[in-house]
Biotite code that builds the C-alpha atoms (Angstrom):
import biotite.structure as struc

atoms = struc.array([
    struc.Atom([95.622, -54.147, -170.666], chain_id="A", res_id=1, res_name="MET", atom_name="CA", element="C"),
    struc.Atom([97.321, -57.704, -170.690], chain_id="A", res_id=2, res_name="LYS", atom_name="CA", element="C"),
    struc.Atom([100.708, -57.487, -168.321], chain_id="A", res_id=3, res_name="THR", atom_name="CA", element="C"),
    struc.Atom([103.280, -59.481, -169.168], chain_id="A", res_id=4, res_name="ILE", atom_name="CA", element="C"),
    struc.Atom([106.072, -60.898, -166.917], chain_id="A", res_id=5, res_name="LEU", atom_name="CA", element="C"),
    struc.Atom([109.725, -60.705, -167.966], chain_id="A", res_id=6, res_name="GLN", atom_name="CA", element="C"),
    struc.Atom([111.548, -63.576, -165.915], chain_id="A", res_id=7, res_name="VAL", atom_name="CA", element="C"),
    struc.Atom([115.216, -62.493, -167.177], chain_id="A", res_id=8, res_name="GLU", atom_name="CA", element="C"),
    struc.Atom([118.383, -62.045, -164.784], chain_id="A", res_id=9, res_name="ASP", atom_name="CA", element="C"),
    struc.Atom([120.581, -59.870, -166.908], chain_id="A", res_id=10, res_name="ASP", atom_name="CA", element="C"),
    struc.Atom([119.280, -55.899, -166.538], chain_id="A", res_id=11, res_name="PRO", atom_name="CA", element="C"),
    struc.Atom([120.696, -55.005, -169.734], chain_id="A", res_id=12, res_name="ASN", atom_name="CA", element="C"),
    struc.Atom([118.418, -57.247, -171.466], chain_id="A", res_id=13, res_name="ASP", atom_name="CA", element="C"),
    struc.Atom([115.500, -55.962, -169.276], chain_id="A", res_id=14, res_name="VAL", atom_name="CA", element="C"),
    struc.Atom([116.531, -52.586, -170.401], chain_id="A", res_id=15, res_name="PHE", atom_name="CA", element="C"),
    struc.Atom([116.870, -53.672, -174.180], chain_id="A", res_id=16, res_name="PHE", atom_name="CA", element="C"),
    struc.Atom([113.718, -55.483, -173.949], chain_id="A", res_id=17, res_name="LEU", atom_name="CA", element="C"),
    struc.Atom([111.867, -52.060, -172.421], chain_id="A", res_id=18, res_name="ARG", atom_name="CA", element="C"),
    struc.Atom([113.483, -50.110, -174.911], chain_id="A", res_id=19, res_name="LYS", atom_name="CA", element="C"),
    struc.Atom([112.417, -52.141, -178.119], chain_id="A", res_id=20, res_name="ALA", atom_name="CA", element="C"),
    struc.Atom([108.806, -52.188, -176.521], chain_id="A", res_id=21, res_name="MET", atom_name="CA", element="C"),
    struc.Atom([108.694, -48.472, -176.175], chain_id="A", res_id=22, res_name="LYS", atom_name="CA", element="C"),
    struc.Atom([110.227, -47.992, -180.048], chain_id="A", res_id=23, res_name="LYS", atom_name="CA", element="C"),
    struc.Atom([107.218, -50.154, -181.137], chain_id="A", res_id=24, res_name="MET", atom_name="CA", element="C"),
    struc.Atom([104.758, -48.868, -179.567], chain_id="A", res_id=25, res_name="GLY", atom_name="CA", element="C"),
    struc.Atom([103.948, -51.482, -176.695], chain_id="A", res_id=26, res_name="VAL", atom_name="CA", element="C"),
    struc.Atom([102.092, -49.650, -173.948], chain_id="A", res_id=27, res_name="MET", atom_name="CA", element="C"),
    struc.Atom([101.352, -53.274, -171.575], chain_id="A", res_id=28, res_name="ASN", atom_name="CA", element="C"),
    struc.Atom([102.945, -52.991, -168.433], chain_id="A", res_id=29, res_name="PRO", atom_name="CA", element="C"),
    struc.Atom([105.590, -55.091, -167.995], chain_id="A", res_id=30, res_name="VAL", atom_name="CA", element="C"),
    struc.Atom([106.797, -57.136, -164.552], chain_id="A", res_id=31, res_name="GLN", atom_name="CA", element="C"),
    struc.Atom([110.332, -58.495, -163.744], chain_id="A", res_id=32, res_name="VAL", atom_name="CA", element="C"),
    struc.Atom([111.094, -61.278, -161.942], chain_id="A", res_id=33, res_name="ALA", atom_name="CA", element="C"),
    struc.Atom([115.052, -61.518, -161.786], chain_id="A", res_id=34, res_name="THR", atom_name="CA", element="C"),
    struc.Atom([115.080, -65.163, -160.629], chain_id="A", res_id=35, res_name="ASP", atom_name="CA", element="C"),
    struc.Atom([113.137, -68.453, -161.294], chain_id="A", res_id=36, res_name="GLY", atom_name="CA", element="C"),
    struc.Atom([112.113, -68.382, -157.830], chain_id="A", res_id=37, res_name="GLN", atom_name="CA", element="C"),
    struc.Atom([110.533, -65.151, -157.899], chain_id="A", res_id=38, res_name="GLN", atom_name="CA", element="C"),
    struc.Atom([108.532, -65.588, -160.987], chain_id="A", res_id=39, res_name="ALA", atom_name="CA", element="C"),
    struc.Atom([107.171, -68.757, -159.328], chain_id="A", res_id=40, res_name="ILE", atom_name="CA", element="C"),
    struc.Atom([106.075, -66.539, -156.025], chain_id="A", res_id=41, res_name="ASP", atom_name="CA", element="C"),
    struc.Atom([104.915, -63.902, -158.059], chain_id="A", res_id=42, res_name="TYR", atom_name="CA", element="C"),
    struc.Atom([102.382, -66.067, -160.528], chain_id="A", res_id=43, res_name="LEU", atom_name="CA", element="C"),
    struc.Atom([101.298, -67.750, -157.183], chain_id="A", res_id=44, res_name="GLN", atom_name="CA", element="C"),
    struc.Atom([100.816, -64.259, -155.884], chain_id="A", res_id=45, res_name="GLY", atom_name="CA", element="C"),
    struc.Atom([102.951, -64.997, -152.871], chain_id="A", res_id=46, res_name="ALA", atom_name="CA", element="C"),
    struc.Atom([105.134, -62.731, -150.101], chain_id="A", res_id=47, res_name="GLY", atom_name="CA", element="C"),
    struc.Atom([105.971, -59.505, -151.961], chain_id="A", res_id=48, res_name="PRO", atom_name="CA", element="C"),
    struc.Atom([103.506, -60.225, -154.681], chain_id="A", res_id=49, res_name="PHE", atom_name="CA", element="C"),
    struc.Atom([100.172, -60.949, -153.246], chain_id="A", res_id=50, res_name="ALA", atom_name="CA", element="C"),
    struc.Atom([98.879, -57.567, -154.044], chain_id="A", res_id=51, res_name="ASP", atom_name="CA", element="C"),
    struc.Atom([97.305, -58.396, -157.545], chain_id="A", res_id=52, res_name="ARG", atom_name="CA", element="C"),
    struc.Atom([96.168, -54.540, -157.848], chain_id="A", res_id=53, res_name="ALA", atom_name="CA", element="C"),
    struc.Atom([99.897, -53.751, -158.127], chain_id="A", res_id=54, res_name="ARG", atom_name="CA", element="C"),
    struc.Atom([101.193, -57.382, -159.345], chain_id="A", res_id=55, res_name="PHE", atom_name="CA", element="C"),
    struc.Atom([98.434, -58.517, -161.671], chain_id="A", res_id=56, res_name="PRO", atom_name="CA", element="C"),
    struc.Atom([98.543, -61.992, -163.195], chain_id="A", res_id=57, res_name="TYR", atom_name="CA", element="C"),
    struc.Atom([100.168, -62.263, -166.212], chain_id="A", res_id=58, res_name="PRO", atom_name="CA", element="C"),
    struc.Atom([98.972, -63.206, -169.811], chain_id="A", res_id=59, res_name="SER", atom_name="CA", element="C"),
    struc.Atom([102.265, -63.391, -171.022], chain_id="A", res_id=60, res_name="LEU", atom_name="CA", element="C"),
    struc.Atom([105.393, -64.500, -169.629], chain_id="A", res_id=61, res_name="VAL", atom_name="CA", element="C"),
    struc.Atom([108.928, -64.036, -171.577], chain_id="A", res_id=62, res_name="LEU", atom_name="CA", element="C"),
    struc.Atom([110.879, -66.100, -169.965], chain_id="A", res_id=63, res_name="LEU", atom_name="CA", element="C"),
    struc.Atom([114.609, -66.966, -169.246], chain_id="A", res_id=64, res_name="ASP", atom_name="CA", element="C"),
    struc.Atom([116.159, -70.261, -169.796], chain_id="A", res_id=65, res_name="VAL", atom_name="CA", element="C"),
    struc.Atom([119.431, -69.725, -167.520], chain_id="A", res_id=66, res_name="LYS", atom_name="CA", element="C"),
    struc.Atom([118.027, -68.236, -164.202], chain_id="A", res_id=67, res_name="LEU", atom_name="CA", element="C"),
    struc.Atom([119.024, -67.881, -160.668], chain_id="A", res_id=68, res_name="PRO", atom_name="CA", element="C"),
    struc.Atom([117.768, -70.514, -158.309], chain_id="A", res_id=69, res_name="TYR", atom_name="CA", element="C"),
    struc.Atom([115.032, -72.061, -160.276], chain_id="A", res_id=70, res_name="VAL", atom_name="CA", element="C"),
    struc.Atom([116.083, -72.287, -164.214], chain_id="A", res_id=71, res_name="MET", atom_name="CA", element="C"),
    struc.Atom([113.910, -71.359, -166.649], chain_id="A", res_id=72, res_name="GLY", atom_name="CA", element="C"),
    struc.Atom([112.704, -75.063, -167.986], chain_id="A", res_id=73, res_name="LEU", atom_name="CA", element="C"),
    struc.Atom([111.676, -75.798, -164.090], chain_id="A", res_id=74, res_name="GLU", atom_name="CA", element="C"),
    struc.Atom([109.320, -72.747, -164.068], chain_id="A", res_id=75, res_name="VAL", atom_name="CA", element="C"),
    struc.Atom([108.192, -73.886, -166.878], chain_id="A", res_id=76, res_name="LEU", atom_name="CA", element="C"),
    struc.Atom([107.074, -77.052, -165.735], chain_id="A", res_id=77, res_name="ARG", atom_name="CA", element="C"),
    struc.Atom([106.124, -75.652, -162.417], chain_id="A", res_id=78, res_name="TRP", atom_name="CA", element="C"),
    struc.Atom([103.826, -73.362, -164.440], chain_id="A", res_id=79, res_name="ILE", atom_name="CA", element="C"),
    struc.Atom([102.601, -76.403, -167.183], chain_id="A", res_id=80, res_name="ARG", atom_name="CA", element="C"),
    struc.Atom([101.861, -78.633, -163.635], chain_id="A", res_id=81, res_name="ALA", atom_name="CA", element="C"),
    struc.Atom([99.591, -75.727, -162.301], chain_id="A", res_id=82, res_name="GLU", atom_name="CA", element="C"),
    struc.Atom([95.846, -76.545, -162.568], chain_id="A", res_id=83, res_name="ARG", atom_name="CA", element="C"),
    struc.Atom([93.724, -74.072, -164.240], chain_id="A", res_id=84, res_name="GLY", atom_name="CA", element="C"),
    struc.Atom([96.184, -72.038, -166.050], chain_id="A", res_id=85, res_name="THR", atom_name="CA", element="C"),
    struc.Atom([96.253, -70.769, -169.490], chain_id="A", res_id=86, res_name="ALA", atom_name="CA", element="C"),
    struc.Atom([98.916, -69.004, -169.446], chain_id="A", res_id=87, res_name="LEU", atom_name="CA", element="C"),
    struc.Atom([101.302, -68.161, -172.686], chain_id="A", res_id=88, res_name="ALA", atom_name="CA", element="C"),
    struc.Atom([104.586, -68.770, -172.331], chain_id="A", res_id=89, res_name="VAL", atom_name="CA", element="C"),
    struc.Atom([107.409, -67.860, -174.917], chain_id="A", res_id=90, res_name="LEU", atom_name="CA", element="C"),
    struc.Atom([111.187, -68.983, -173.792], chain_id="A", res_id=91, res_name="MET", atom_name="CA", element="C"),
    struc.Atom([113.393, -65.555, -174.835], chain_id="A", res_id=92, res_name="LEU", atom_name="CA", element="C"),
    struc.Atom([116.811, -66.916, -174.570], chain_id="A", res_id=93, res_name="SER", atom_name="CA", element="C"),
    struc.Atom([120.397, -66.066, -175.776], chain_id="A", res_id=94, res_name="ALA", atom_name="CA", element="C"),
    struc.Atom([121.007, -69.779, -175.486], chain_id="A", res_id=95, res_name="SER", atom_name="CA", element="C"),
    struc.Atom([120.169, -71.698, -179.035], chain_id="A", res_id=96, res_name="ALA", atom_name="CA", element="C"),
    struc.Atom([121.226, -75.208, -177.605], chain_id="A", res_id=97, res_name="GLN", atom_name="CA", element="C"),
    struc.Atom([118.896, -77.935, -179.143], chain_id="A", res_id=98, res_name="GLU", atom_name="CA", element="C"),
    struc.Atom([118.287, -79.510, -176.163], chain_id="A", res_id=99, res_name="ALA", atom_name="CA", element="C"),
    struc.Atom([117.203, -76.670, -174.602], chain_id="A", res_id=100, res_name="ASP", atom_name="CA", element="C"),
    struc.Atom([114.714, -75.614, -177.538], chain_id="A", res_id=101, res_name="ILE", atom_name="CA", element="C"),
    struc.Atom([113.218, -79.902, -178.112], chain_id="A", res_id=102, res_name="VAL", atom_name="CA", element="C"),
    struc.Atom([113.025, -79.576, -173.425], chain_id="A", res_id=103, res_name="THR", atom_name="CA", element="C"),
    struc.Atom([111.026, -76.207, -173.575], chain_id="A", res_id=104, res_name="ALA", atom_name="CA", element="C"),
    struc.Atom([108.412, -77.613, -176.165], chain_id="A", res_id=105, res_name="TYR", atom_name="CA", element="C"),
    struc.Atom([108.041, -80.730, -174.856], chain_id="A", res_id=106, res_name="ARG", atom_name="CA", element="C"),
    struc.Atom([107.470, -78.834, -171.372], chain_id="A", res_id=107, res_name="LEU", atom_name="CA", element="C"),
    struc.Atom([104.498, -77.206, -173.232], chain_id="A", res_id=108, res_name="GLY", atom_name="CA", element="C"),
    struc.Atom([106.427, -73.630, -173.938], chain_id="A", res_id=109, res_name="ALA", atom_name="CA", element="C"),
    struc.Atom([104.411, -72.084, -176.678], chain_id="A", res_id=110, res_name="ASN", atom_name="CA", element="C"),
    struc.Atom([107.454, -70.834, -178.768], chain_id="A", res_id=111, res_name="GLY", atom_name="CA", element="C"),
    struc.Atom([111.205, -70.261, -178.235], chain_id="A", res_id=112, res_name="PHE", atom_name="CA", element="C"),
    struc.Atom([112.972, -66.618, -179.564], chain_id="A", res_id=113, res_name="LEU", atom_name="CA", element="C"),
    struc.Atom([116.542, -66.671, -179.242], chain_id="A", res_id=114, res_name="CYS", atom_name="CA", element="C"),
    struc.Atom([117.535, -62.661, -178.403], chain_id="A", res_id=115, res_name="LYS", atom_name="CA", element="C"),
    struc.Atom([119.392, -61.120, -181.106], chain_id="A", res_id=116, res_name="PRO", atom_name="CA", element="C"),
    struc.Atom([122.076, -59.301, -180.388], chain_id="A", res_id=117, res_name="SER", atom_name="CA", element="C"),
    struc.Atom([121.281, -56.106, -182.761], chain_id="A", res_id=118, res_name="GLU", atom_name="CA", element="C"),
    struc.Atom([118.740, -53.994, -181.810], chain_id="A", res_id=119, res_name="ALA", atom_name="CA", element="C"),
    struc.Atom([117.010, -53.817, -184.760], chain_id="A", res_id=120, res_name="SER", atom_name="CA", element="C"),
    struc.Atom([116.194, -57.575, -184.980], chain_id="A", res_id=121, res_name="ARG", atom_name="CA", element="C"),
    struc.Atom([115.303, -56.679, -181.161], chain_id="A", res_id=122, res_name="PHE", atom_name="CA", element="C"),
    struc.Atom([112.644, -54.410, -182.495], chain_id="A", res_id=123, res_name="GLU", atom_name="CA", element="C"),
    struc.Atom([111.340, -57.368, -185.310], chain_id="A", res_id=124, res_name="GLU", atom_name="CA", element="C"),
    struc.Atom([111.400, -59.637, -182.567], chain_id="A", res_id=125, res_name="MET", atom_name="CA", element="C"),
    struc.Atom([109.307, -57.464, -179.786], chain_id="A", res_id=126, res_name="VAL", atom_name="CA", element="C"),
    struc.Atom([106.892, -55.963, -182.874], chain_id="A", res_id=127, res_name="LYS", atom_name="CA", element="C"),
    struc.Atom([106.223, -59.992, -184.102], chain_id="A", res_id=128, res_name="ALA", atom_name="CA", element="C"),
    struc.Atom([105.827, -60.531, -180.101], chain_id="A", res_id=129, res_name="ILE", atom_name="CA", element="C"),
    struc.Atom([102.884, -57.558, -180.040], chain_id="A", res_id=130, res_name="LYS", atom_name="CA", element="C"),
    struc.Atom([101.609, -58.301, -183.397], chain_id="A", res_id=131, res_name="ASP", atom_name="CA", element="C"),
    struc.Atom([100.840, -61.642, -182.500], chain_id="A", res_id=132, res_name="PHE", atom_name="CA", element="C"),
    struc.Atom([100.732, -62.248, -178.536], chain_id="A", res_id=133, res_name="TRP", atom_name="CA", element="C"),
    struc.Atom([99.619, -59.382, -177.672], chain_id="A", res_id=134, res_name="LEU", atom_name="CA", element="C"),
    struc.Atom([97.269, -58.123, -180.390], chain_id="A", res_id=135, res_name="THR", atom_name="CA", element="C"),
    struc.Atom([95.460, -61.405, -182.125], chain_id="A", res_id=136, res_name="HIS", atom_name="CA", element="C"),
    struc.Atom([95.850, -63.967, -180.114], chain_id="A", res_id=137, res_name="ASN", atom_name="CA", element="C"),
    struc.Atom([93.189, -65.028, -177.571], chain_id="A", res_id=138, res_name="THR", atom_name="CA", element="C"),
    struc.Atom([93.486, -66.478, -174.497], chain_id="A", res_id=139, res_name="LEU", atom_name="CA", element="C"),
    struc.Atom([90.259, -67.269, -171.804], chain_id="A", res_id=140, res_name="PRO", atom_name="CA", element="C"),
    struc.Atom([88.973, -64.077, -169.801], chain_id="A", res_id=141, res_name="GLU", atom_name="CA", element="C"),
    struc.Atom([90.552, -65.956, -166.700], chain_id="A", res_id=142, res_name="LYS", atom_name="CA", element="C"),
    struc.Atom([93.592, -67.258, -167.019], chain_id="A", res_id=143, res_name="SER", atom_name="CA", element="C"),
    struc.Atom([94.668, -66.614, -163.222], chain_id="A", res_id=144, res_name="SER", atom_name="CA", element="C"),
    struc.Atom([95.546, -70.145, -160.868], chain_id="A", res_id=145, res_name="SER", atom_name="CA", element="C"),
    struc.Atom([92.210, -68.634, -159.185], chain_id="A", res_id=146, res_name="GLU", atom_name="CA", element="C"),
    struc.Atom([89.895, -69.895, -162.549], chain_id="A", res_id=147, res_name="ALA", atom_name="CA", element="C"),
    struc.Atom([87.753, -72.909, -162.258], chain_id="A", res_id=148, res_name="PRO", atom_name="CA", element="C"),
    struc.Atom([89.136, -76.355, -163.238], chain_id="A", res_id=149, res_name="PHE", atom_name="CA", element="C"),
    struc.Atom([85.897, -77.579, -164.849], chain_id="A", res_id=150, res_name="GLU", atom_name="CA", element="C"),
    struc.Atom([85.399, -80.740, -166.903], chain_id="A", res_id=151, res_name="GLY", atom_name="CA", element="C"),
    struc.Atom([87.544, -83.083, -168.594], chain_id="A", res_id=152, res_name="VAL", atom_name="CA", element="C"),
    struc.Atom([87.900, -83.808, -172.462], chain_id="A", res_id=153, res_name="VAL", atom_name="CA", element="C"),
    struc.Atom([87.445, -87.247, -173.247], chain_id="A", res_id=154, res_name="THR", atom_name="CA", element="C"),
    struc.Atom([87.801, -88.383, -177.191], chain_id="A", res_id=155, res_name="LEU", atom_name="CA", element="C"),
    struc.Atom([85.198, -90.694, -178.271], chain_id="A", res_id=156, res_name="GLY", atom_name="CA", element="C"),
    struc.Atom([85.817, -93.923, -180.655], chain_id="A", res_id=157, res_name="HIS", atom_name="CA", element="C"),
    struc.Atom([85.183, -94.275, -183.902], chain_id="A", res_id=158, res_name="SER", atom_name="CA", element="C"),
    struc.Atom([86.538, -96.478, -186.948], chain_id="A", res_id=159, res_name="SER", atom_name="CA", element="C"),
    struc.Atom([88.840, -94.603, -189.291], chain_id="A", res_id=160, res_name="THR", atom_name="CA", element="C"),
    struc.Atom([85.698, -95.236, -192.328], chain_id="A", res_id=161, res_name="ALA", atom_name="CA", element="C"),
    struc.Atom([82.869, -93.122, -190.301], chain_id="A", res_id=162, res_name="ASP", atom_name="CA", element="C"),
    struc.Atom([85.382, -90.263, -190.070], chain_id="A", res_id=163, res_name="CYS", atom_name="CA", element="C"),
    struc.Atom([86.335, -90.308, -193.858], chain_id="A", res_id=164, res_name="ALA", atom_name="CA", element="C"),
    struc.Atom([83.061, -90.962, -195.171], chain_id="A", res_id=165, res_name="SER", atom_name="CA", element="C"),
    struc.Atom([81.431, -88.685, -192.654], chain_id="A", res_id=166, res_name="ASN", atom_name="CA", element="C"),
    struc.Atom([83.381, -86.061, -191.419], chain_id="A", res_id=167, res_name="PRO", atom_name="CA", element="C"),
    struc.Atom([83.019, -84.526, -188.299], chain_id="A", res_id=168, res_name="PRO", atom_name="CA", element="C"),
    struc.Atom([81.339, -80.639, -187.820], chain_id="A", res_id=169, res_name="ASP", atom_name="CA", element="C"),
    struc.Atom([83.727, -78.591, -186.478], chain_id="A", res_id=170, res_name="VAL", atom_name="CA", element="C"),
    struc.Atom([82.819, -74.625, -185.024], chain_id="A", res_id=171, res_name="ASP", atom_name="CA", element="C"),
    struc.Atom([79.599, -75.555, -186.542], chain_id="A", res_id=172, res_name="GLY", atom_name="CA", element="C"),
    struc.Atom([81.078, -76.049, -190.186], chain_id="A", res_id=173, res_name="ALA", atom_name="CA", element="C"),
    struc.Atom([80.623, -79.236, -192.015], chain_id="A", res_id=174, res_name="ARG", atom_name="CA", element="C"),
    struc.Atom([84.459, -80.210, -193.015], chain_id="A", res_id=175, res_name="ARG", atom_name="CA", element="C"),
    struc.Atom([84.847, -81.597, -196.339], chain_id="A", res_id=176, res_name="HIS", atom_name="CA", element="C"),
    struc.Atom([87.637, -85.148, -196.860], chain_id="A", res_id=177, res_name="LYS", atom_name="CA", element="C"),
    struc.Atom([91.347, -84.311, -197.244], chain_id="A", res_id=178, res_name="TRP", atom_name="CA", element="C"),
    struc.Atom([90.348, -86.394, -200.997], chain_id="A", res_id=179, res_name="ALA", atom_name="CA", element="C"),
    struc.Atom([87.731, -83.909, -202.230], chain_id="A", res_id=180, res_name="ASP", atom_name="CA", element="C"),
    struc.Atom([90.294, -80.702, -200.735], chain_id="A", res_id=181, res_name="ALA", atom_name="CA", element="C"),
    struc.Atom([93.113, -82.605, -203.383], chain_id="A", res_id=182, res_name="ALA", atom_name="CA", element="C"),
    struc.Atom([90.949, -83.330, -206.256], chain_id="A", res_id=183, res_name="ASP", atom_name="CA", element="C"),
    struc.Atom([89.525, -79.588, -206.163], chain_id="A", res_id=184, res_name="ALA", atom_name="CA", element="C"),
    struc.Atom([93.098, -78.402, -206.579], chain_id="A", res_id=185, res_name="THR", atom_name="CA", element="C"),
    struc.Atom([93.886, -80.570, -209.604], chain_id="A", res_id=186, res_name="ARG", atom_name="CA", element="C"),
])
């Protein structure tokens, strides 16, 4: 079962998330880091988090923006700088400041959710996290920092005319031109 790392310094928010998860039937284990440095230590498997049987590498991080020691956006920057990690990171914050949202997405956040104040809305948010991130979303089997980093993706050069007249195969299926799709809907 996928482990969740909640990075949250407010014990009330930890409590409300756990309560909403229980009510929504989320059975995933949740580990809690109470500050940004503790989150980095957890993800590195450093110090008290070295025992991966007790502190498994998470598949999902719920990361607050405002944290002691290392701010959430700096934790996100650190996560995205780590080679070989395929880790879903959702910013879960009381901050709805546009600058925080823009920065989070620029740094590679997979989503930005504002903590609702009403219990029913918190439960709806947890249900959405469960339905998409814990049920339907698929990450590589090896999403830890120990996963090998293989290959380099390069983009080939092709003229626009080549792509327009001969669309490439994608996942084994021939894709049609946009103009053909637009004509078909008229």
